[in-house]
C-alpha positions as CSV (number, residue, x, y, z in Angstrom):
1,X,-0.1,-0.1,0.0
2,X,1.0,3.5,-0.8
3,X,0.9,5.8,1.6
4,X,1.5,9.5,1.4
5,X,4.3,10.9,3.7
6,X,4.8,14.7,3.8
7,X,6.6,15.0,6.6
8,X,10.4,15.3,6.2
9,X,11.7,16.5,9.7
10,X,14.5,14.2,11.0
11,X,14.5,12.3,7.9
12,X,17.3,11.4,5.1
13,X,17.1,11.0,1.5
14,X,18.7,10.2,-1.7
15,X,18.3,11.2,-5.4
16,X,18.5,9.4,-8.5
17,X,18.0,10.3,-12.4
18,X,18.3,8.1,-15.6
19,X,20.2,10.8,-17.3
20,X,21.5,14.4,-17.1
21,X,19.1,17.5,-18.5
22,X,20.0,18.4,-21.7
23,X,19.7,22.3,-22.9
24,X,16.8,21.4,-24.6
25,X,15.1,19.6,-21.4
26,X,16.1,22.8,-19.5
27,X,14.3,24.9,-22.5
28,X,11.0,22.8,-22.2
29,X,11.1,23.1,-18.1
30,X,11.6,27.0,-18.2
31,X,8.8,27.4,-21.1
32,X,6.2,24.7,-20.8
33,X,6.6,23.3,-17.0
34,X,7.0,26.6,-15.1
35,X,3.9,28.2,-16.0
36,X,1.9,24.8,-14.6
37,X,4.5,24.5,-11.2
38,X,5.6,27.9,-10.6
39,X,9.5,29.2,-9.7
40,X,9.3,27.4,-6.1
41,X,9.0,23.9,-7.6
42,X,11.5,24.3,-10.4
43,X,13.9,25.5,-8.3
44,X,13.2,22.4,-6.0
45,X,13.4,20.3,-9.3
46,X,17.0,22.2,-10.0
47,X,18.2,21.9,-6.4
48,X,17.6,18.2,-6.3
49,X,19.0,17.5,-10.1
50,X,22.4,19.3,-8.6
51,X,22.8,16.6,-6.2
52,X,23.0,13.6,-8.2
53,X,26.4,12.3,-9.2
54,X,26.7,12.8,-13.2
55,X,28.9,9.5,-13.0
56,X,26.2,7.2,-11.1
57,X,23.1,9.2,-11.5
58,X,22.5,8.7,-7.7
59,X,23.3,11.2,-4.7
60,X,24.8,10.6,-1.5
61,X,22.4,10.1,1.6
62,X,21.8,13.6,3.0
63,X,19.9,14.9,5.6
64,X,16.6,17.0,4.8
65,X,17.6,19.6,7.3
66,X,20.7,20.3,6.0
67,X,19.4,20.3,2.5
68,X,16.8,22.7,3.4
69,X,19.1,25.1,5.1
70,X,21.4,24.9,2.0
71,X,19.0,25.9,-0.5
72,X,16.9,28.0,1.7
73,X,13.5,26.0,1.6
74,X,11.1,26.4,4.1
75,X,10.1,22.9,5.2
76,X,6.4,23.7,4.3
77,X,7.4,24.9,0.9
78,X,9.6,22.3,0.0
79,X,6.9,19.7,0.5
80,X,4.0,21.6,-1.3
81,X,6.8,22.2,-4.1
82,X,7.8,18.7,-4.0
83,X,4.2,17.5,-4.7
84,X,3.6,19.8,-7.6
85,X,6.7,18.0,-9.1
86,X,4.9,14.5,-8.5
87,X,1.7,15.5,-10.0
88,X,3.2,16.6,-13.3
89,X,5.1,13.5,-13.9
90,X,8.6,15.2,-12.8
91,X,9.2,13.2,-9.8
92,X,8.9,9.8,-8.2
93,X,8.6,9.5,-4.2
94,X,9.4,6.5,-2.3
95,X,10.0,5.8,1.4
96,X,11.6,3.2,3.7
97,X,13.0,2.9,6.9
98,X,12.9,6.5,7.6
99,X,14.7,7.3,4.4
100,X,13.0,9.2,1.1
101,X,14.3,7.9,-2.4
102,X,13.6,11.1,-5.0
103,X,13.4,9.5,-8.5
104,X,13.6,12.9,-10.9
105,X,12.3,12.2,-14.5
106,X,13.1,14.2,-17.0
107,X,10.5,16.3,-18.9
108,X,8.4,15.5,-21.9
109,X,9.6,16.5,-25.3
110,X,7.8,19.7,-26.6
111,X,5.9,17.1,-28.7
112,X,4.9,15.0,-26.1
113,X,3.9,17.8,-23.8
114,X,1.7,19.4,-26.2
115,X,-0.2,16.0,-27.1
116,X,-0.7,15.2,-23.4
117,X,-4.1,16.1,-22.5
118,X,-3.4,17.5,-19.0
119,X,-0.7,19.5,-19.6
120,X,-1.3,21.4,-22.5
121,X,-4.8,22.0,-21.0
122,X,-3.5,23.6,-17.7
123,X,-0.5,25.4,-19.9
124,X,-3.4,27.1,-22.0
125,X,-5.1,28.1,-18.9
126,X,-2.0,29.5,-17.1
127,X,-0.6,31.6,-20.5
128,X,-2.4,33.9,-22.7
129,X,-3.1,32.7,-26.0
130,X,-0.8,34.9,-27.9
131,X,1.9,34.0,-25.8
132,X,1.0,30.3,-25.7
133,X,0.9,30.6,-29.7
134,X,4.4,32.1,-29.8
135,X,5.8,29.6,-27.3
136,X,4.4,26.6,-29.3
137,X,5.6,27.7,-32.7
138,X,9.1,28.4,-31.1
139,X,9.1,24.8,-29.8
140,X,7.4,22.9,-32.8
141,X,8.2,24.7,-36.0
142,X,10.8,23.0,-37.9
143,X,12.3,24.4,-41.0
144,X,13.8,21.0,-41.6
145,X,11.4,18.5,-43.0
146,X,13.0,14.6,-42.8
147,X,10.1,13.4,-44.7
148,X,11.2,15.4,-47.7
149,X,14.8,13.2,-47.7
150,X,15.4,9.6,-48.8
151,X,15.9,7.3,-45.5
152,X,19.2,5.8,-46.0
153,X,19.7,4.5,-42.4
154,X,21.2,1.0,-42.1
155,X,19.3,-1.3,-39.9
156,X,20.7,-3.3,-37.1
157,X,20.9,-6.9,-38.6
158,X,22.4,-5.0,-42.0
159,X,25.7,-4.2,-39.4
160,X,25.3,-6.7,-36.8
161,X,24.9,-10.7,-37.0
162,X,24.8,-12.6,-33.9
163,X,26.3,-16.0,-33.1
164,X,24.4,-19.1,-32.5
165,X,25.6,-19.3,-29.4
166,X,24.1,-16.2,-28.3
167,X,20.8,-16.4,-26.8
168,X,19.2,-13.9,-25.0
169,X,15.5,-13.8,-23.9
170,X,13.3,-11.1,-22.7
171,X,10.6,-12.6,-20.7
172,X,8.3,-9.2,-20.6
173,X,8.6,-5.5,-21.6
174,X,7.0,-2.8,-19.4
175,X,6.4,0.4,-21.8
176,X,7.8,3.5,-20.1
177,X,5.5,6.2,-19.3
178,X,6.9,9.3,-18.2
179,X,3.7,11.4,-18.2
180,X,0.6,11.8,-16.3
181,X,-1.3,8.3,-15.3
182,X,-4.8,8.2,-15.0
183,X,-5.7,5.3,-12.6
184,X,-9.1,3.9,-12.4
185,X,-9.4,4.5,-8.8
186,X,-12.5,2.6,-7.8
187,X,-10.5,-0.7,-8.7
188,X,-8.1,-2.4,-6.9
189,X,-5.5,-3.9,-9.1
190,X,-3.2,-5.1,-5.9
191,X,-6.2,-7.1,-4.8
192,X,-7.3,-8.3,-8.2
193,X,-3.7,-9.3,-8.9
194,X,-3.4,-11.4,-5.1
195,X,-6.9,-12.9,-6.2
196,X,-5.5,-14.0,-9.6
197,X,-2.4,-15.4,-8.0
198,X,-3.5,-17.5,-5.2
199,X,-6.0,-19.1,-7.5
200,X,-2.9,-21.2,-9.3
201,X,-4.5,-21.2,-12.3
202,X,-2.8,-18.1,-14.2
203,X,1.2,-18.1,-15.3
204,X,3.0,-15.9,-12.9
205,X,4.5,-13.8,-15.8
206,X,0.7,-12.8,-17.0
207,X,0.4,-10.8,-13.7
208,X,3.5,-8.5,-15.1
209,X,2.3,-8.5,-18.7
210,X,1.3,-4.5,-19.8
211,X,-0.9,-5.6,-22.1
212,X,-3.2,-7.8,-19.7
213,X,-2.8,-5.2,-16.8
214,X,-3.9,-2.4,-19.5
215,X,-6.7,-4.8,-20.8
216,X,-8.1,-5.5,-17.0
217,X,-8.1,-1.7,-16.3
218,X,-9.8,-1.1,-19.6
219,X,-12.5,-3.4,-19.2
220,X,-13.0,-3.0,-15.5
221,X,-13.6,0.8,-16.4
222,X,-15.8,0.6,-19.4
223,X,-18.0,-2.2,-18.0
224,X,-17.9,-0.9,-14.4
225,X,-16.9,-4.3,-12.9
226,X,-15.6,-4.7,-9.4
227,X,-12.5,-6.8,-8.4
228,X,-14.5,-10.0,-8.0
229,X,-16.1,-9.8,-11.5
230,X,-12.8,-9.2,-13.0
231,X,-11.2,-12.0,-11.6
232,X,-14.1,-14.4,-12.9
233,X,-13.8,-12.9,-16.4
234,X,-10.3,-13.3,-16.3
235,X,-10.4,-17.2,-15.2
236,X,-13.0,-17.8,-18.0
237,X,-10.7,-16.3,-20.8
238,X,-8.0,-18.7,-19.6
239,X,-6.1,-20.7,-22.5
240,X,-3.9,-23.2,-20.5
241,X,-2.5,-20.7,-18.0
242,X,-2.3,-17.7,-20.2
243,X,-5.0,-15.2,-20.5
244,X,-6.7,-14.4,-24.0
245,X,-7.3,-10.6,-24.2
246,X,-9.8,-11.0,-26.7
247,X,-11.9,-13.5,-24.6
248,X,-11.4,-11.2,-21.7
249,X,-13.4,-8.5,-23.3
250,X,-16.2,-11.1,-24.6
251,X,-16.3,-12.6,-20.8
252,X,-16.2,-8.8,-19.4
253,X,-19.2,-7.9,-21.5
254,X,-20.8,-11.4,-20.8
255,X,-21.0,-10.3,-17.1
256,X,-21.9,-7.0,-17.7
257,X,-25.1,-8.2,-19.2
258,X,-25.7,-10.7,-16.9
259,X,-25.7,-8.2,-13.9
260,X,-28.4,-6.3,-15.8
261,X,-26.7,-3.3,-15.3
262,X,-27.7,-3.2,-11.7
263,X,-24.8,-1.1,-10.2
264,X,-24.0,1.6,-8.1
265,X,-23.4,5.1,-9.0
266,X,-21.8,7.6,-6.7
267,X,-21.1,11.3,-8.2
268,X,-17.6,12.3,-7.9
269,X,-16.8,15.4,-5.7
270,X,-14.4,17.8,-7.1
271,X,-13.2,21.2,-5.7
272,X,-12.7,23.1,-8.7
273,X,-14.2,25.9,-10.5
274,X,-17.4,25.2,-12.5
275,X,-15.6,24.6,-16.0
276,X,-12.7,22.8,-14.3
277,X,-15.2,20.5,-12.9
278,X,-17.0,19.7,-16.2
279,X,-13.9,19.0,-17.8
280,X,-12.5,16.6,-15.4
281,X,-16.2,14.8,-15.3
282,X,-15.8,14.2,-19.0
283,X,-12.2,12.9,-18.6
284,X,-12.9,10.8,-15.7
285,X,-16.3,9.3,-16.0
286,X,-16.9,6.1,-17.9
287,X,-19.4,6.3,-20.6
288,X,-21.6,4.3,-18.6
289,X,-21.9,6.2,-15.7
290,X,-22.2,9.7,-18.0
291,X,-24.8,8.3,-20.1
292,X,-26.9,6.9,-16.7
293,X,-26.5,10.2,-14.7
294,X,-27.7,12.2,-17.6
295,X,-30.1,10.7,-19.1
296,X,-31.5,8.0,-16.8
297,X,-31.0,5.2,-19.1
298,X,-27.8,2.8,-19.4
299,X,-25.7,1.6,-22.2
300,X,-25.8,-1.8,-23.8
301,X,-22.6,-4.0,-23.4
302,X,-22.2,-4.0,-27.5
303,X,-22.4,-0.2,-27.4
304,X,-19.6,0.0,-24.7
305,X,-17.7,-2.2,-27.0
306,X,-18.5,0.2,-29.9
307,X,-17.3,3.3,-27.8
308,X,-14.1,0.9,-27.0
309,X,-13.5,0.8,-30.5
310,X,-14.1,4.4,-31.2
311,X,-11.2,5.0,-28.4
312,X,-8.8,2.5,-30.2
313,X,-9.7,3.9,-33.8
314,X,-9.7,7.5,-33.3
315,X,-7.0,7.6,-30.8
316,X,-8.8,10.6,-29.1
317,X,-9.0,10.8,-25.3
318,X,-11.9,9.4,-23.4
319,X,-13.0,13.0,-22.4
320,X,-13.1,13.7,-26.2
321,X,-15.4,10.8,-26.8
322,X,-17.6,11.3,-23.9
323,X,-18.2,15.2,-25.0
324,X,-19.5,13.5,-28.2
325,X,-21.6,11.0,-26.7
326,X,-23.1,13.3,-24.9
327,X,-23.8,15.8,-27.8
328,X,-24.9,13.0,-30.2
329,X,-27.5,11.5,-27.3
330,X,-28.8,15.4,-26.8
331,X,-29.5,16.1,-30.3
332,X,-30.7,12.6,-31.3
333,X,-33.1,11.9,-28.1
334,X,-31.2,9.5,-26.1
335,X,-30.7,7.2,-29.7
336,X,-27.3,5.7,-30.2
337,X,-26.7,5.6,-33.8
338,X,-24.0,3.5,-35.6
339,X,-20.2,3.4,-35.1
340,X,-19.8,5.0,-38.4
341,X,-22.1,8.0,-37.7
342,X,-19.8,8.6,-34.2
343,X,-16.4,8.4,-36.9
344,X,-17.8,10.7,-39.2
345,X,-18.2,13.4,-36.5
346,X,-15.0,12.2,-34.4
347,X,-12.8,12.4,-37.7
348,X,-14.3,16.0,-38.5
349,X,-13.1,17.2,-35.4
350,X,-9.7,15.8,-35.5
351,X,-9.3,17.9,-39.0
352,X,-10.5,20.8,-37.1
353,X,-7.8,20.2,-34.4
354,X,-10.3,19.1,-31.7
355,X,-8.0,16.6,-29.9
356,X,-8.8,17.8,-26.2
357,X,-11.8,18.0,-24.2
358,X,-11.6,21.5,-23.9
359,X,-11.8,21.9,-27.5
360,X,-14.4,19.7,-28.2
361,X,-16.6,21.6,-25.9
362,X,-15.6,25.0,-27.2
363,X,-15.7,23.9,-30.8
364,X,-19.6,22.6,-30.3
365,X,-20.5,25.7,-28.4
366,X,-19.2,28.2,-31.0
367,X,-21.9,30.0,-32.7
368,X,-19.9,31.0,-35.6
369,X,-18.8,27.5,-36.3
370,X,-19.7,26.7,-39.8
371,X,-20.3,23.2,-39.0
372,X,-23.4,23.5,-37.2
373,X,-25.0,20.6,-35.4
374,X,-27.4,20.3,-38.3
375,X,-24.4,19.0,-40.4
376,X,-23.9,16.3,-37.9
377,X,-27.3,15.3,-36.2
378,X,-30.5,14.7,-38.4
379,X,-33.6,14.7,-36.9
380,X,-34.8,11.4,-35.8
381,X,-38.4,9.8,-36.0
382,X,-38.3,7.7,-33.1
383,X,-37.0,7.4,-29.7
384,X,-35.2,4.0,-28.9
385,X,-37.1,1.7,-26.7
386,X,-35.6,1.2,-23.1
387,X,-34.5,-2.4,-22.5
388,X,-37.1,-4.3,-20.6
389,X,-35.2,-4.5,-17.3
390,X,-34.5,-1.2,-17.2
391,X,-37.5,0.1,-14.8
392,X,-36.0,-2.6,-12.2
393,X,-32.5,-1.5,-12.7
394,X,-33.8,2.1,-12.1
395,X,-35.3,1.1,-9.3
396,X,-32.3,-0.4,-7.6
397,X,-29.9,2.2,-8.6
398,X,-32.6,4.8,-6.7
399,X,-31.9,2.9,-3.4
400,X,-27.7,4.3,-3.7
401,X,-28.2,7.3,-5.5
402,X,-30.8,9.6,-4.3
403,X,-32.4,12.4,-6.7
404,X,-30.5,15.2,-5.1
405,X,-26.8,13.6,-6.1
406,X,-27.9,12.7,-9.5
407,X,-29.3,15.8,-10.3
408,X,-25.7,17.4,-9.0
409,X,-23.9,15.3,-11.0
410,X,-26.4,15.5,-14.3
411,X,-25.6,19.5,-13.5
412,X,-21.7,19.3,-13.3
413,X,-21.7,17.4,-16.7
414,X,-23.9,20.0,-18.4
415,X,-22.5,22.7,-17.2
416,X,-20.1,23.7,-20.0
417,X,-22.1,22.1,-22.6
418,X,-24.3,24.8,-24.2
419,X,-24.6,23.7,-28.1
420,X,-25.9,26.6,-30.3
421,X,-29.5,26.8,-31.0
């Protein structure tokens, strides 16, 4: 269990880094990260980096008190700055036996930063449009385009030949993620992995497989399944001692259907401004919860799989998909059209540069846009019938989510959604 420890009194620490900061890294820190984390947090990052030995990329064990005195940091200010660095993916913190390990992470490249929805959104909030555009052009514009040249780079096997005596195997590779990690906080992954391990039916290497972990996180979120249900889905999807990811998706869908959607929806509480709150809800709510909260109906398992396919095929973030889903349902009186219908809208949005939740909301709210809702949303002649189990579902669900809470969540979601008349 990870416990957040904020006190640094009478404790020691050491710092590690994978590599030294380059001049480009420092430029990104000073122009892109600084408006988000402020000068104190950047000073904290630079101070910790200065302690790292360039040969071993580790520091000696130091006392916090000596560090704070040397760099003139107030203890409380240091902790606040450290937490900001953690939040933006520049620092990981570990703790054992009264000793902290600070793992400094290199900043994202400018391209990765602007493709990161969380960081780019906050950056645009904190920097005036003209200045933000200027910074973007300075960092992203390139005079030379490699695509205009012929690629004559030699491949590895054209230069090196391995002898038959050399046999090197890699059991598993986990992709490195130096950005912001969005967790399905309602799902206890550690408990899930423990239950799978004690079952004795699954190969231990599967529990460390990134694709498997990602699939469990994805389908527990989309189908709103708990740990026990995902465990059952996993065991039913085994081929020998290995898990078939496609079968896992089908089993999760089957369990979802068997439940008749008798799930508990709890509104998410956030202490933010109204616009930030709406955007955060679009970014974090599963499509199932969004539709249930606002439209008082529920997605079918096939519709959820369609949304999963949209996420994969369009490579757009969840927030944009949720905005599109909400937009279409509002204009089609609750009817869910085909996947191609959604693809037409989403691809149009992508061509218009709509790749973040904020941009999606601004796009559909702009009355001066030529692409009005009439172009995308034809009038419907009939309303989709509710599933025959819906009345029972609604009755059970109302026991756990009272009208005030449901209304509050619905209001939060719609607060920044005002399509043109």
